[in-house]
All heavy atoms as an XYZ file, in Angstrom:
712
protein
N      85.077     97.278    105.862
C      85.235     98.632    106.365
C      84.064     99.506    105.937
O      83.591    100.322    106.725
C      86.550     99.233    105.869
C      87.828     98.572    106.388
C      89.040     99.193    105.737
C      87.926     98.653    107.882
N      83.624     99.317    104.697
C      82.491    100.122    104.216
C      81.228     99.819    105.008
O      80.454    100.720    105.315
C      82.252     99.873    102.729
C      83.391    100.392    101.869
O      84.148    101.271    102.329
O      83.544     99.902    100.736
N      80.991     98.550    105.351
C      79.816     98.182    106.132
C      79.875     98.806    107.529
O      78.863     99.246    108.057
C      79.704     96.654    106.245
C      79.388     95.971    104.941
C      78.019     96.346    104.416
O      77.066     96.437    105.163
N      77.938     96.573    103.120
N      81.041     98.854    108.119
C      81.161     99.438    109.453
C      80.876    100.932    109.428
O      80.370    101.480    110.393
C      82.552     99.168    110.025
C      82.761     97.708    110.367
S      84.333     97.423    111.158
C      83.795     97.214    112.840
N      81.176    101.581    108.336
C      80.917    103.012    108.217
C      79.415    103.305    108.141
O      78.992    104.428    108.374
C      81.626    103.570    106.985
N      78.613    102.292    107.834
C      77.173    102.478    107.670
C      76.364    102.014    108.879
O      75.142    101.916    108.795
C      76.718    101.713    106.429
C      77.370    102.206    105.155
C      76.988    101.355    103.960
O      75.979    100.672    103.955
N      77.810    101.410    102.925
N      77.006    101.721    109.984
C      76.259    101.251    111.147
C      75.299    102.324    111.648
O      75.621    103.509    111.619
C      77.199    100.837    112.297
O      78.010    101.948    112.655
C      78.061     99.662    111.900
N      74.117    101.928    112.099
C      73.122    102.900    112.539
C      73.363    103.427    113.959
O      72.589    104.221    114.455
C      71.818    102.111    112.474
C      72.237    100.697    112.706
C      73.598    100.570    112.057
N      74.435    102.971    114.578
C      74.745    103.409    115.936
C      76.234    103.712    116.043
O      77.000    103.413    115.142
C      74.344    102.345    116.953
S      75.206    100.787    116.702
N      76.627    104.272    117.155
C      78.042    104.557    117.385
C      78.563    103.580    118.429
O      78.282    103.737    119.627
C      78.236    106.009    117.864
O      77.656    106.896    116.899
C      79.711    106.318    118.024
N      79.318    102.568    118.000
C      79.811    101.573    118.963
C      80.939    102.146    119.817
O      81.633    103.066    119.409
C      80.317    100.443    118.076
C      80.668    101.113    116.785
C      79.711    102.261    116.636
N      81.100    101.572    120.997
C      82.191    101.988    121.877
C      83.539    101.599    121.270
O      84.524    102.296    121.439
C      82.040    101.339    123.247
N      83.573    100.487    120.535
C      84.803    100.038    119.887
C      84.437     99.253    118.645
O      83.472     98.495    118.633
C      85.603     99.157    120.848
C      86.943     98.744    120.311
C      87.781     98.046    121.374
C      89.149     97.737    120.801
N      90.025     97.099    121.751
N      85.210     99.451    117.595
C      85.005     98.709    116.347
C      86.139     97.697    116.197
O      87.310     98.061    116.271
C      85.002     99.649    115.154
C      83.842    100.625    115.164
C      83.913    101.547    113.965
C      82.801    102.579    114.015
N      82.866    103.498    112.867
N      85.762     96.434    115.971
C      86.741     95.364    115.882
C      86.409     94.453    114.707
O      85.247     94.087    114.509
C      86.769     94.518    117.181
C      87.757     93.367    117.063
C      87.094     95.386    118.377
N      87.422     94.089    113.949
C      87.311     93.058    112.925
C      88.103     91.871    113.426
O      89.277     92.005    113.782
C      87.880     93.535    111.571
C      87.030     94.672    111.013
C      87.959     92.368    110.588
C      87.600     95.315    109.776
N      87.471     90.702    113.482
C      88.145     89.471    113.873
C      88.362     88.639    112.622
O      87.410     88.211    111.979
C      87.309     88.685    114.885
C      87.304     89.344    116.244
O      88.372     89.813    116.686
O      86.232     89.394    116.874
N      89.613     88.435    112.295
C      90.007     87.692    111.108
C      90.402     86.282    111.506
O      91.195     86.099    112.437
C      91.201     88.399    110.451
C      91.948     87.663    109.356
C      91.073     87.592    108.112
C      93.249     88.367    109.048
N      89.860     85.286    110.809
C      90.292     83.899    110.984
C      90.800     83.414    109.645
O      90.146     83.637    108.612
C      89.133     83.008    111.434
O      88.676     83.388    112.703
N      91.942     82.752    109.645
C      92.517     82.275    108.388
C      93.227     80.956    108.601
O      93.706     80.669    109.691
C      93.495     83.321    107.800
O      93.976     82.845    106.545
C      94.652     83.595    108.725
N      93.286     80.164    107.546
C      94.015     78.899    107.622
C      95.238     78.909    106.721
O      95.721     77.871    106.291
C      93.107     77.707    107.316
C      92.545     77.742    105.908
O      92.790     78.720    105.179
O      91.858     76.775    105.539
N      95.727     80.112    106.411
C      96.926     80.180    105.598
C      97.313     81.602    105.274
O      96.685     82.551    105.720
N      98.365     81.722    104.483
C      98.897     83.014    104.086
C      98.543     83.248    102.630
O      98.815     82.408    101.780
C     100.434     83.056    104.268
C     100.788     82.855    105.733
C     101.012     84.336    103.715
C     102.262     82.660    105.994
N      97.919     84.375    102.346
C      97.601     84.739    100.968
C      98.482     85.910    100.583
O      98.219     87.044    100.957
C      96.123     85.114    100.837
C      95.720     85.342     99.392
O      96.604     85.425     98.521
O      94.514     85.428     99.136
N      99.519     85.621     99.833
C     100.447     86.685     99.459
C     100.011     87.432     98.208
O     100.714     88.299     97.717
C     101.869     86.145     99.302
C     101.973     85.051     98.264
O     100.947     84.659     97.678
O     103.098     84.571     98.048
N      98.808     87.126     97.705
C      98.312     87.804     96.509
C      97.350     88.939     96.847
O      96.984     89.717     95.995
C      97.629     86.795     95.604
C      98.597     85.764     95.072
C      97.907     84.749     94.204
C      98.945     83.794     93.686
N      98.662     82.432     93.880
N      96.921     89.014     98.093
C      95.983     90.051     98.516
C      96.748     91.174     99.215
O      97.656     90.907     99.988
C      94.936     89.473     99.474
C      94.045     88.429     98.862
S      92.954     89.063     97.596
C      91.902     90.105     98.550
N      96.362     92.412     98.984
C      97.027     93.542     99.653
C      96.496     93.739    101.072
O      95.840     94.720    101.384
C      96.669     94.716     98.739
C      95.343     94.345     98.167
C      95.369     92.841     98.009
N      96.790     92.778    101.940
C      96.228     92.823    103.294
C      96.757     93.994    104.099
O      96.054     94.530    104.953
C      96.447     91.493    104.040
C      95.664     90.373    103.380
C      97.908     91.135    104.120
N      97.987     94.392    103.853
C      98.553     95.519    104.595
C      97.766     96.797    104.337
O      97.533     97.586    105.253
C     100.037     95.732    104.263
C     100.949     94.651    104.777
C     101.138     93.518    103.787
O     100.460     93.503    102.725
O     101.955     92.624    104.078
N      97.348     97.012    103.093
C      96.573     98.209    102.748
C      95.235     98.212    103.477
O      94.808     99.249    104.001
C      96.367     98.297    101.237
N      94.572     97.059    103.548
C      93.290     96.966    104.253
C      93.494     97.196    105.745
O      92.717     97.907    106.390
C      92.650     95.606    104.004
N      94.547     96.608    106.312
C      94.863     96.815    107.720
C      95.126     98.292    108.010
O      94.633     98.834    108.991
C      96.093     95.979    108.095
C      96.486     96.051    109.558
C      97.887     96.504    109.898
N      98.710     97.031    108.888
C      99.875     96.493    108.494
N     100.306     95.383    109.015
N     100.594     97.091    107.576
N      95.884     98.949    107.129
C      96.198    100.368    107.328
C      94.948    101.245    107.250
O      94.813    102.205    108.004
C      97.227    100.826    106.303
C      98.599    100.175    106.506
O      98.827     99.587    107.579
O      99.420    100.259    105.576
N      94.004    100.901    106.370
C      92.739    101.641    106.291
C      91.938    101.476    107.574
O      91.359    102.432    108.086
C      91.912    101.177    105.092
C      92.407    101.676    103.775
C      91.503    101.191    102.662
C      92.053    101.593    101.302
N      91.201    101.088    100.210
N      91.901    100.251    108.089
C      91.195    100.005    109.349
C      91.841    100.803    110.471
O      91.145    101.466    111.249
C      91.207     98.513    109.681
N      93.151    100.771    110.548
C      93.878    101.516    111.585
C      93.542    102.999    111.508
O      93.272    103.637    112.526
C      95.393    101.306    111.401
C      96.257    102.029    112.397
C      96.438    101.272    113.683
O      96.576    100.067    113.678
N      96.436    101.962    114.792
N      93.531    103.553    110.305
C      93.250    104.976    110.116
C      91.833    105.340    110.539
O      91.574    106.473    110.955
C      93.490    105.368    108.659
N      90.909    104.380    110.455
C      89.516    104.627    110.839
C      89.236    104.277    112.294
O      88.096    104.293    112.735
C      88.583    103.832    109.928
C      88.624    104.305    108.484
C      87.677    103.525    107.630
N      87.844    103.841    106.223
C      87.115    103.329    105.261
N      86.154    102.467    105.545
N      87.334    103.662    104.013
N      90.277    103.920    113.043
C      90.096    103.595    114.446
C      89.503    102.224    114.689
O      88.914    101.970    115.740
N      89.661    101.333    113.726
C      89.130     99.969    113.840
C      90.266     99.019    114.212
O      91.331     99.043    113.597
C      88.479     99.527    112.513
C      87.329    100.473    112.150
C      88.010     98.084    112.594
C      86.787    100.294    110.753
N      90.036     98.200    115.220
C      91.006     97.205    115.647
C      90.847     95.945    114.807
O      89.726     95.505    114.559
C      90.788     96.851    117.131
O      90.972     98.034    117.918
C      91.745     95.773    117.610
N      91.955     95.368    114.382
C      91.937     94.086    113.669
C      92.714     93.071    114.500
O      93.891     93.271    114.798
C      92.535     94.177    112.259
C      92.505     92.807    111.577
C      91.790     95.210    111.410
N      92.019     91.998    114.888
C      92.628     90.854    115.564
C      92.623     89.687    114.590
O      91.820     89.667    113.652
C      91.817     90.461    116.802
C      91.742     91.570    117.821
O      92.702     92.279    118.057
N      90.575     91.724    118.426
N      93.483     88.693    114.837
C      93.538     87.554    113.921
C      93.760     86.255    114.677
O      94.488     86.219    115.665
C      94.648     87.743    112.900
N      93.123     85.199    114.177
C      93.382     83.841    114.631
C      93.826     83.051    113.410
O      93.113     82.979    112.416
C      92.146     83.181    115.261
C      91.722     83.928    116.522
C      92.426     81.707    115.579
C      90.504     83.359    117.192
N      95.020     82.482    113.489
C      95.536     81.638    112.422
C      95.396     80.189    112.812
O      95.690     79.805    113.935
N      94.958     79.363    111.865
C      94.747     77.946    112.125
C      95.680     77.133    111.233
O      95.682     77.288    110.022
C      93.290     77.525    111.861
C      93.102     76.052    112.169
C      92.335     78.373    112.671
N      96.483     76.311    111.865
C      97.382     75.447    111.116
C      98.830     75.727    111.458
O      99.174     76.772    111.993
N      99.671     74.792    111.140
C     101.094     74.901    111.462
C     101.882     75.385    110.249
O     102.924     74.845    109.910
C     101.611     73.545    111.941
N     101.372     76.396    109.582
C     102.053     76.934    108.414
C     103.283     77.716    108.835
O     103.252     78.473    109.805
C     101.118     77.838    107.603
C      99.932     77.106    107.059
C      98.708     77.151    107.729
C     100.044     76.338    105.923
C      97.619     76.455    107.245
C      98.954     75.641    105.436
C      97.746     75.707    106.102
O      96.680     75.002    105.631
N     104.330     77.542    108.098
C     105.580     78.250    108.366
C     105.350     79.756    108.292
O     104.776     80.250    107.323
C     106.637     77.822    107.343
C     107.959     78.479    107.534
N     108.762     78.202    108.621
C     108.600     79.405    106.808
C     109.844     78.932    108.530
N     109.780     79.667    107.441
N     105.726     80.467    109.321
C     105.630     81.937    109.387
C     104.213     82.482    109.465
O     104.023     83.676    109.243
C     106.358     82.593    108.219
C     107.852     82.363    108.269
O     108.419     82.258    109.353
N     108.484     82.278    107.122
N     103.211     81.666    109.765
C     101.838     82.171    109.849
C     101.713     83.243    110.930
O     101.127     84.297    110.702
C     100.847     81.040    110.094
C      99.373     81.447    110.235
C      98.891     82.181    108.985
C      98.511     80.220    110.507
N     102.270     82.981    112.105
C     102.157     83.962    113.189
C     102.863     85.263    112.825
O     102.336     86.345    113.057
C     102.723     83.398    114.490
C     102.483     84.329    115.661
C     102.811     83.686    117.001
O     103.344     82.558    117.027
O     102.508     84.320    118.024
N     104.029     85.171    112.206
C     104.751     86.372    111.766
C     103.936     87.133    110.728
O     103.827     88.360    110.792
C     106.130     85.990    111.184
O     106.880     85.327    112.207
C     106.888     87.211    110.713
N     103.348     86.412    109.777
C     102.511     87.053    108.769
C     101.346     87.797    109.413
O     101.075     88.950    109.079
C     101.983     86.000    107.781
C     100.883     86.503    106.895
C     101.137     87.379    105.855
C      99.572     86.094    107.101
C     100.127     87.844    105.034
C      98.551     86.554    106.289
C      98.826     87.432    105.254
N     100.665     87.162    110.349
C      99.521     87.800    110.996
C      99.949     89.051    111.757
O      99.321     90.100    111.647
C      98.816     86.831    111.938
C      98.146     85.625    111.286
C      97.566     84.711    112.345
C      97.087     86.054    110.293
N     101.034     88.961    112.496
C     101.514     90.105    113.283
C     102.008     91.243    112.392
O     101.751     92.403    112.680
C     102.613     89.671    114.245
C     102.109     88.790    115.348
C     103.172     88.551    116.408
N     102.780     87.501    117.320
C     101.877     87.628    118.280
N     101.260     88.760    118.457
N     101.575     86.614    119.064
N     102.718     90.902    111.321
C     103.318     91.933    110.468
C     102.379     92.501    109.414
O     102.575     93.623    108.962
C     104.561     91.381    109.764
C     105.698     91.073    110.717
O     105.634     91.493    111.889
O     106.650     90.396    110.274
N     101.364     91.731    109.016
C     100.571     92.137    107.853
C      99.090     92.329    108.085
O      98.423     92.957    107.263
C     100.753     91.110    106.727
O     102.105     90.988    106.381
N      98.536     91.769    109.164
C      97.069     91.813    109.284
C      96.542     92.576    110.489
O      95.515     93.236    110.379
C      96.466     90.391    109.316
O      96.887     89.728    110.505
C      96.861     89.590    108.096
N      97.196     92.480    111.634
C      96.616     93.109    112.827
C      97.031     94.571    112.940
O      98.094     94.971    112.464
C      96.970     92.336    114.122
C      98.468     92.369    114.406
C      96.467     90.904    114.038
C      98.835     91.840    115.788
N      96.190     95.347    113.584
C      96.487     96.750    113.815
C      97.380     96.878    115.051
O      97.615     95.915    115.761
C      95.186     97.555    114.026
O      94.395     96.902    115.032
C      94.386     97.653    112.735
N      97.845     98.090    115.304
C      98.753     98.318    116.430
C      98.159     97.885    117.762
O      98.879     97.445    118.657
C      99.141     99.792    116.496
C     100.016    100.226    115.343
C     100.288    101.725    115.350
O      99.905    102.414    116.311
O     100.870    102.211    114.375
N      96.839     98.011    117.906
C      96.185     97.619    119.151
C      95.549     96.236    119.071
O      94.859     95.813    119.989
C      95.133     98.658    119.556
C      94.058     98.850    118.504
O      94.259     98.430    117.340
O      93.012     99.429    118.823
N      95.812     95.512    117.995
C      95.254     94.179    117.815
C      96.179     93.095    118.329
O      97.270     93.360    118.826
N      95.729     91.850    118.213
C      96.546     90.717    118.635
C      96.313     89.545    117.693
O      95.300     89.486    117.002
C      96.252     90.308    120.082
C      94.818     89.920    120.341
C      94.376     88.642    120.102
C      93.924     90.856    120.842
C      93.055     88.287    120.342
C      92.607     90.525    121.095
C      92.166     89.230    120.846
N      97.290     88.641    117.663
C      97.196     87.430    116.853
C      97.347     86.219    117.748
O      98.157     86.210    118.666
C      98.283     87.427    115.783
N      96.540     85.211    117.461
C      96.583     83.945    118.197
C      96.700     82.830    117.169
O      96.059     82.879    116.120
C      95.313     83.759    119.051
C      95.260     84.820    120.149
C      95.226     82.357    119.634
C      93.985     84.829    120.951
N      97.497     81.832    117.484
C      97.670     80.694    116.582
C      97.023     79.453    117.187
O      97.209     79.154    118.371
C      99.168     80.411    116.323
C      99.828     81.611    115.660
C      99.363     79.154    115.484
C      99.260     81.980    114.303
N      96.263     78.746    116.368
C      95.689     77.453    116.710
C      96.378     76.433    115.803
O      96.309     76.562    114.578
C      94.177     77.468    116.458
O      93.634     76.191    116.601
N      97.073     75.488    116.368
C      97.856     74.547    115.568
C      97.011     73.719    114.591
O      97.487     73.324    113.543
C      98.658     73.621    116.480
C      99.725     74.338    117.275
C     100.814     74.954    116.414
O     101.185     74.366    115.375
O     101.295     76.045    116.779
N      95.748     73.462    114.956
C      94.865     72.657    114.113
C      93.416     73.037    114.415
O      93.135     73.675    115.428
C      95.089     71.176    114.359
N      92.504     72.603    113.539
C      91.098     72.945    113.737
C      90.554     72.372    115.034
O      89.681     72.974    115.659
C      90.254     72.482    112.548
C      90.411     73.388    111.376
C      91.085     73.121    110.216
C      89.929     74.726    111.247
N      91.044     74.213    109.390
C      90.342     75.221    109.989
C      89.202     75.575    112.086
C      90.032     76.495    109.549
C      88.893     76.845    111.638
C      89.294     77.302    110.380
N      91.054     71.224    115.472
C      90.537     70.660    116.731
C      91.016     71.439    117.953
O      90.561     71.198    119.060
C      90.858     69.176    116.859
C      92.339     68.860    116.847
O      93.162     69.767    116.624
O      92.672     67.672    117.045
N      91.897     72.414    117.744
C      92.376     73.295    118.809
C      91.743     74.697    118.708
O      92.029     75.583    119.476
C      93.907     73.406    118.711
C      94.519     74.148    119.863
O      94.123     73.892    121.013
O      95.400     74.991    119.619
N      90.851     74.862    117.724
C      90.270     76.171    117.444
C      89.432     76.696    118.612
O      89.452     77.888    118.915
C      89.425     76.111    116.167
C      88.981     77.448    115.662
C      89.900     78.355    115.151
C      87.640     77.812    115.674
C      89.509     79.585    114.675
C      87.229     79.038    115.198
C      88.166     79.930    114.688
N      88.698     75.831    119.295
C      87.873     76.256    120.431
C      88.738     76.876    121.523
O      88.369     77.900    122.119
C      87.069     75.083    120.987
N      89.910     76.285    121.790
C      90.820     76.849    122.776
C      91.306     78.229    122.331
O      91.396     79.157    123.130
C      92.033     75.942    122.988
C      93.015     76.489    124.035
C      94.452     76.058    123.786
N      94.949     76.294    122.462
C      95.488     77.474    122.028
N      95.547     78.497    122.831
N      95.916     77.587    120.804
N      91.576     78.396    121.034
C      92.027     79.688    120.526
C      90.934     80.744    120.657
O      91.215     81.886    121.025
C      92.459     79.557    119.069
N      89.699     80.377    120.399
C      88.581     81.325    120.549
C      88.425     81.711    122.017
O      88.227     82.894    122.346
C      87.266     80.712    120.011
C      87.332     80.592    118.493
C      86.059     81.524    120.444
C      87.307     81.910    117.748
N      88.526     80.755    122.918
C      88.435     81.055    124.350
C      89.569     81.998    124.770
O      89.335     82.965    125.506
C      88.486     79.764    125.165
C      88.336     79.915    126.674
C      87.021     80.600    127.029
C      88.427     78.550    127.340
N      90.768     81.759    124.288
C      91.899     82.655    124.584
C      91.651     84.052    124.038
O      91.950     85.052    124.689
C      93.184     82.072    124.015
C      94.391     82.895    124.352
C      95.667     82.207    123.923
N      96.753     83.167    123.984
C      97.797     83.148    123.212
N      97.937     82.202    122.306
N      98.729     84.054    123.320
N      91.083     84.136    122.845
C      90.747     85.430    122.232
C      89.765     86.192    123.106
O      89.966     87.371    123.404
C      90.145     85.212    120.841
C      89.581     86.453    120.210
C      88.538     86.027    119.184
C      87.675     87.104    118.688
N      86.976     87.906    119.646
N      88.710     85.538    123.547
C      87.696     86.186    124.385
C      88.307     86.643    125.698
O      88.063     87.761    126.150
C      86.491     85.238    124.605
C      85.752     85.041    123.272
C      85.564     85.788    125.663
C      84.734     83.929    123.289
N      89.132     85.796    126.305
C      89.780     86.170    127.568
C      90.708     87.363    127.369
O      90.794     88.252    128.229
C      90.547     84.994    128.142
C      89.656     83.933    128.729
C      90.457     82.803    129.292
N      89.588     81.851    129.963
C      89.883     80.592    130.126
N      91.031     80.095    129.693
N      89.028     79.801    130.743
N      91.429     87.390    126.254
C      92.338     88.505    125.961
C      91.554     89.812    125.817
O      91.946     90.843    126.348
C      93.149     88.232    124.692
O      93.912     87.027    124.881
C      94.085     89.376    124.349
N      90.409     89.744    125.143
C      89.584     90.956    124.957
C      88.994     91.420    126.275
O      88.979     92.621    126.563
C      88.481     90.681    123.929
C      89.014     90.537    122.541
C      87.962     90.131    121.532
O      86.997     89.414    121.903
O      88.115     90.509    120.371
N      88.531     90.513    127.103
C      87.947     90.890    128.387
C      89.028     91.474    129.298
O      88.792     92.476    129.983
C      87.250     89.684    129.046
C      85.994     89.320    128.258
C      86.910     89.984    130.504
C      85.351     88.018    128.663
N      90.198     90.891    129.303
C      91.286     91.370    130.151
C      91.745     92.774    129.749
O      92.248     93.541    130.585
C      92.460     90.404    130.097
N      91.563     93.137    128.495
C      91.995     94.450    128.000
C      91.076     95.572    128.457
O      91.423     96.741    128.346
C      92.087     94.432    126.482
N      89.909     95.245    128.971
C      88.936     96.282    129.349
C      89.257     96.894    130.647
O      89.732     96.729    131.568
C      87.532     95.698    129.371
C      87.095     95.380    127.977
C      85.643     95.011    127.944
C      85.263     94.693    126.533
N      84.228     95.424    125.990
């Protein structure tokens, strides 16, 4: 978030794309998400792996109100998830 505040230009939209292969319950991710939301920054997430409740964790704890979460069951499915992410962003315009 601090780096985005120092950009030399004014972007049309600020987005953080988060990729994770698990749930880290030791990090205050909700606080970081809330700071991004307050600054008008969108947070999207791609979760990789068949971890129990990963999609729920991403939706409830990491993405902003205007963000989205996508799940890739395994790393060999990651390319499909990235393609879906790009299509979702283009369709939103």
